[in-house]
C-alpha positions in Angstrom: 128.9 97.3 69.8 128.5 99.8 73.0 125.7 102.7 73.0 126.8 105.9 74.4 125.6 105.7 77.9 124.2 109.0 77.3 121.8 107.6 75.0 121.0 104.5 77.2 120.5 106.6 80.1 118.0 108.7 78.0 116.4 105.8 76.9 115.7 104.2 80.4 114.6 108.0 81.9 112.0 108.0 78.9 110.7 104.8 79.7 110.6 105.4 83.5 108.5 108.5 82.9 105.9 106.5 80.3 105.9 103.6 83.1 104.7 106.2 86.0 108.0 106.9 87.2 110.1 103.6 88.3 113.0 103.8 88.7 115.4 104.3 85.8 118.7 102.2 86.9 117.6 98.7 85.8 116.2 99.9 83.0 119.4 101.7 81.6 121.1 98.2 82.2 118.3 96.2 80.1 119.0 98.6 77.0 122.6 98.3 77.4 121.6 94.1 77.1 118.6 94.0 74.8 121.6 96.1 72.5 124.0 93.8 72.6 121.8 90.3 72.2 120.0 92.1 68.8 123.2 93.6 67.1 125.8 91.0 67.9 124.1 88.3 69.6 126.3 88.1 72.8 124.9 88.1 76.6 121.5 87.0 76.2 122.0 84.4 78.6 123.1 87.2 81.0 120.6 89.5 80.1 117.7 87.0 81.3 119.6 86.3 84.8 119.6 90.0 84.8 116.1 90.0 84.5 114.6 87.8 86.8 116.8 89.3 89.5 115.1 93.0 88.7 111.9 90.8 88.3 112.5 89.5 92.1 114.0 93.1 93.7 110.9 94.8 92.1 108.6 92.7 93.7 109.6 92.7 96.9 109.7 96.4 96.3 105.9 96.4 96.0 105.9 97.5 92.3 103.2 96.4 90.1 104.0 93.8 87.4 101.9 95.5 85.1 104.0 98.9 85.7 107.4 97.2 84.9 105.9 95.2 81.8 105.5 98.8 80.6 108.6 100.5 81.3 110.9 97.1 80.1 108.8 97.2 76.9 108.7 101.1 76.3 112.7 100.9 76.6 112.9 98.3 73.8 110.3 100.7 71.7 112.5 103.4 72.3 116.1 101.4 71.7 114.7 100.0 68.6 114.6 103.6 66.8 118.0 104.2 68.1 119.9 100.9 66.8 121.8 101.8 63.9 119.9 99.2 61.0 117.0 101.2 62.3 118.1 104.7 62.2 120.6 104.2 59.0 117.3 103.5 56.9 119.3 99.8 56.1 117.4 97.7 53.5 114.4 95.8 54.3 116.0 92.3 54.9 118.4 93.7 57.3 115.6 95.4 59.5 113.4 92.4 59.1 115.9 90.0 60.6 116.8 92.8 63.8 113.2 92.7 64.3 113.2 89.2 64.7 116.4 89.1 67.0 114.6 91.9 69.1 111.6 90.3 69.4 112.9 87.0 70.6 115.0 88.8 73.1 112.0 91.4 74.3 110.1 87.9 74.5 113.0 85.9 76.2 113.5 89.1 78.6 110.0 89.3 79.5 109.5 85.7 80.3 112.5 85.7 82.8 111.7 89.6 84.4 107.7 87.6 85.1 109.5 84.1 86.3 111.5 86.2 88.6 108.9 88.5 90.0 106.7 85.5 90.5 109.1 83.2 92.3 109.5 86.5 94.8 105.6 87.3 95.2 105.3 83.6 96.3 108.4 83.7 98.3 106.8 87.0 99.9 103.2 85.0 100.6 104.8 82.5 102.3 106.8 84.6 104.3 103.5 86.9 105.1 101.8 83.9 106.1 104.2 82.7 108.2 104.2 85.8 110.3 100.2 85.8 110.1 100.3 82.7 111.8 103.2 83.6 114.5 101.1 86.6 114.9 97.6 85.2 116.0 99.4 82.5 117.7 101.3 84.8 120.6 98.0 87.1 120.2 95.7 84.3 121.2 98.1 82.6 123.7 98.6 85.6 126.0 102.0 84.5 126.2 103.4 87.4 124.0 105.1 90.7 125.5 102.1 93.6 124.8 104.2 95.8 123.3 105.7 94.2 121.1 101.6 92.7 120.1 101.0 96.2 119.6 103.8 97.2 117.0 103.3 94.0 114.9 99.7 94.3 114.9 99.6 97.8 113.0 101.5 95.2 110.6 98.2 93.3 110.0 95.8 95.9 110.2 94.8 95.9 113.7 95.0 99.0 116.2 94.6 96.9 119.6 94.0 100.5 121.3 90.6 100.1 120.1 87.6 97.3 121.7 87.6 94.5 119.3 85.4 90.8 119.7 86.3 88.3 118.2 84.3 85.0 116.5 85.6 81.5 116.6 83.8 79.4 114.0 83.7 75.4 114.7 82.7 74.0 111.5 82.2 70.3 110.8 85.5 70.7 108.2 88.8 72.1 109.8 89.6 75.2 108.1 92.6 76.1 107.2 94.5 79.8 106.4 93.9 78.9 101.9 90.4 77.8 102.5 87.9 79.7 100.5 85.8 81.3 103.6 88.5 83.3 105.1 88.4 85.8 102.4 84.7 85.8 102.2 84.4 86.0 105.9 87.0 89.0 105.9 84.9 90.8 103.4 81.7 89.8 104.8 82.0 92.8 107.6 81.5 96.2 106.2 83.8 98.7 105.3 83.4 100.9 107.9 84.0 98.5 110.9 87.6 99.2 110.9 90.2 96.6 111.5 89.7 92.9 110.4 92.0 90.1 111.1 90.9 86.3 109.8 92.9 83.4 110.6 92.5 79.7 111.7 94.1 78.1 114.2 93.8 74.4 115.3 91.3 73.7 112.9 88.5 76.3 113.5 88.6 80.3 112.1 89.1 82.9 114.3 87.7 86.5 113.2 89.2 89.6 115.0 87.3 92.8 114.6 86.6 96.1 115.8 83.8 96.5 117.8 83.0 99.5 120.0 80.5 97.6 122.3 78.3 94.5 122.4 75.9 95.6 119.9 78.7 96.1 117.3 80.0 92.4 118.4 76.5 91.2 117.5 75.9 93.0 114.1 79.6 91.8 112.6 78.8 88.5 113.9 75.2 88.5 111.7 77.5 89.4 108.8 79.8 86.5 109.4 76.7 83.9 109.5 75.3 85.3 106.4 78.6 84.1 104.5 78.2 80.7 106.4 73.8 80.5 106.2 72.8 78.8 102.8 72.0 81.0 99.9 68.6 79.4 99.2 67.0 78.5 96.3 67.8 81.6 94.5 71.1 82.5 92.3 73.3 83.8 94.8 76.3 85.7 93.0 78.1 85.7 95.6 80.2 81.8 95.8 79.5 80.1 98.9 81.7 77.8 100.4 80.6 74.7 102.3 82.0 73.7 105.8 79.3 71.7 106.3 77.4 72.0 109.7 78.9 75.4 112.0 78.4 77.1 115.0 80.0 80.7 115.8 80.9 81.4 119.1 81.4 85.2 119.9 82.9 86.9 122.7 82.1 90.1 123.7 83.6 93.4 123.1 86.6 94.5 124.7 89.9 96.6 124.7 93.4 95.9 124.5 95.8 93.1 123.4 94.0 91.3 126.8 90.6 92.0 125.4 90.9 90.3 122.3 92.2 87.4 124.3 89.5 87.1 127.1 87.0 87.6 123.9 88.6 84.5 122.8 88.5 82.8 125.1 85.0 83.6 126.0 83.9 82.6 122.4 85.3 79.1 122.7 83.6 78.8 126.0 80.3 79.7 124.1 80.5 77.0 122.3 81.4 74.4 124.9 78.9 75.6 126.8 76.1 75.8 123.9 77.0 72.0 122.7 76.8 71.6 126.5 73.2 72.9 127.2 72.1 71.4 123.9 71.5 74.9 122.2 70.3 75.0 118.8 71.0 78.7 118.0 74.0 78.2 115.2 75.6 82.0 116.7 76.0 81.9 120.2 77.1 84.6 122.5 79.0 84.7 125.0 77.0 87.3 126.6 73.4 85.4 126.3 75.8 82.5 128.6 76.4 84.2 131.6 74.1 82.6 133.7 75.2 79.6 132.7 78.3 80.4 133.8 76.8 81.6 137.3 75.8 77.9 137.7 79.2 76.3 136.6 81.1 78.9 139.1 80.1 76.6 142.0 80.2 73.3 140.9 79.8 71.2 144.8 76.3 73.9 145.0 74.8 72.7 141.5 75.7 68.9 142.4 73.8 69.0 146.0 70.7 70.7 143.8 70.6 68.2 140.8 71.1 65.4 143.3 68.9 66.9 146.4 66.5 68.0 143.3 66.4 65.7 140.5 67.5 62.8 142.2 64.1 61.1 142.6 63.2 61.3 138.7 65.7 57.8 138.7 63.1 56.2 139.8 60.4 56.8 136.8 60.1 53.9 134.3 62.5 55.2 131.5 64.5 56.8 134.0 64.8 60.4 134.4 66.0 61.3 130.5 62.8 61.9 129.2 61.2 64.0 132.3 64.6 66.3 132.0 63.5 66.9 128.3 59.9 67.7 129.1 60.8 70.1 131.7 63.1 71.2 129.1 60.8 72.0 126.5 58.6 73.1 128.9 60.2 76.1 130.5 61.5 77.0 127.1 58.6 77.1 126.0 57.3 80.0 128.5 55.5 77.1 131.0 52.6 76.6 128.2 52.0 73.3 127.9 50.8 73.0 124.1 53.9 74.6 122.9 56.1 71.8 124.7 54.1 69.3 123.3 54.6 70.7 119.8 58.5 70.9 120.1 58.3 67.4 121.4 55.9 65.8 119.1 54.2 64.6 121.8 50.5 64.7 122.7 49.4 67.6 125.5 47.9 64.6 127.3 51.6 63.4 127.4 53.4 65.9 128.2 50.5 66.7 131.3 51.0 63.2 132.7 55.3 63.7 132.7 54.8 66.8 134.4 52.8 65.3 137.1 55.2 62.2 137.6 57.9 65.3 138.1 55.7 66.5 141.0 55.2 63.4 142.2 58.3 62.1 142.5 60.1 65.0 143.2 57.4 67.3 145.8 58.0 70.7 142.9 55.9 71.7 141.1 57.2 73.2 137.6 53.7 75.1 137.5 54.8 77.2 140.6 57.1 79.9 140.3 58.7 79.6 143.5 59.6 76.0 142.2 59.9 76.7 138.4 63.0 78.6 139.4 64.7 75.8 141.3 63.6 72.9 138.9 65.0 74.9 136.2 68.2 76.1 137.1 68.7 72.0 137.8 67.7 70.9 134.9 69.9 73.5 133.4 73.2 72.3 135.7 72.2 68.5 134.4 73.0 69.4 131.1 75.9 71.2 131.8 77.3 68.1 133.3 75.9 65.2 130.9 73.5 64.2 134.0 72.2 61.1 134.1 74.1 59.9 131.2 77.6 61.3 133.2 77.2 60.1 137.1 78.3 63.4 139.0 
């Protein structure tokens, strides 16, 4: 049976209006297919193939699945009233039989429509994930054309004309793009923080977020750290994800695509330097490690300082390491012997004895401001270079 084109178009238009104004053209095709499937049982397979294709097309055009299904069901309902067996008030068994055929055809059509839609959505997600990974690699490699990067960044919600900071998470468990921590970190930053891009790279999580200055970079890093820290004994409705032991390196706020790359390099350097320096703060800011960068900038000078000033400590019983640890704790405690003893789990007398040994072997007095500066710089340099475990 063939329905008049005017009737088919009217049904499609009315159904489209009920569903919020979708394109009525595919609905007209469905109305004709469904009418044939109910009245003479023909074209069932072709209808399902077309429904799958329409589902895929709708997904790629960004049509919501709920609106799509609503439009198709509305078209089916409007068609039912136009079927001869219903319009001509046929007997009850005939109407019931037509109803069974209609429901079966609609059920199959909705399954095909949904399957096509979901297949296209999965394909789109894979394409978007691939494009996202490629963009992140290009952005953080420094090899891509800057003009092209700026244009591509807009598609990922980044305005590279603004200032951004980069945080790099180094965790005990490698992070992948599909890890639960990725959306948690994305949502951790406040809505007014502006553009945010979170992705994984080489097993680390990288977060690029808008930061007009270094204070904003610190605030953003604090939000990320709150997601990573254990929730404690209280009930937390926001499900945390365990990544094991972790450390977060944070670069300084910088403008432009080159600024993102520079901030990323600073965040990675901060992670490396904090590890070598033995810092125990889980969040390390590149801005706070500038002194370490200065020490490493002239390696020959710092090696000379370590050798000439701390070299005699190797003659101590037990080697230089216990005395270096004592100096580090002493300076970290603000030259407070009692606090250093508590940090080292030693008696004050033991710490005082070790400081006296340092003075006797090196000729430098840790309590003297002039000597303390040189000793502190030498101790920091020794930690960064791994001395005395690693030969200079």
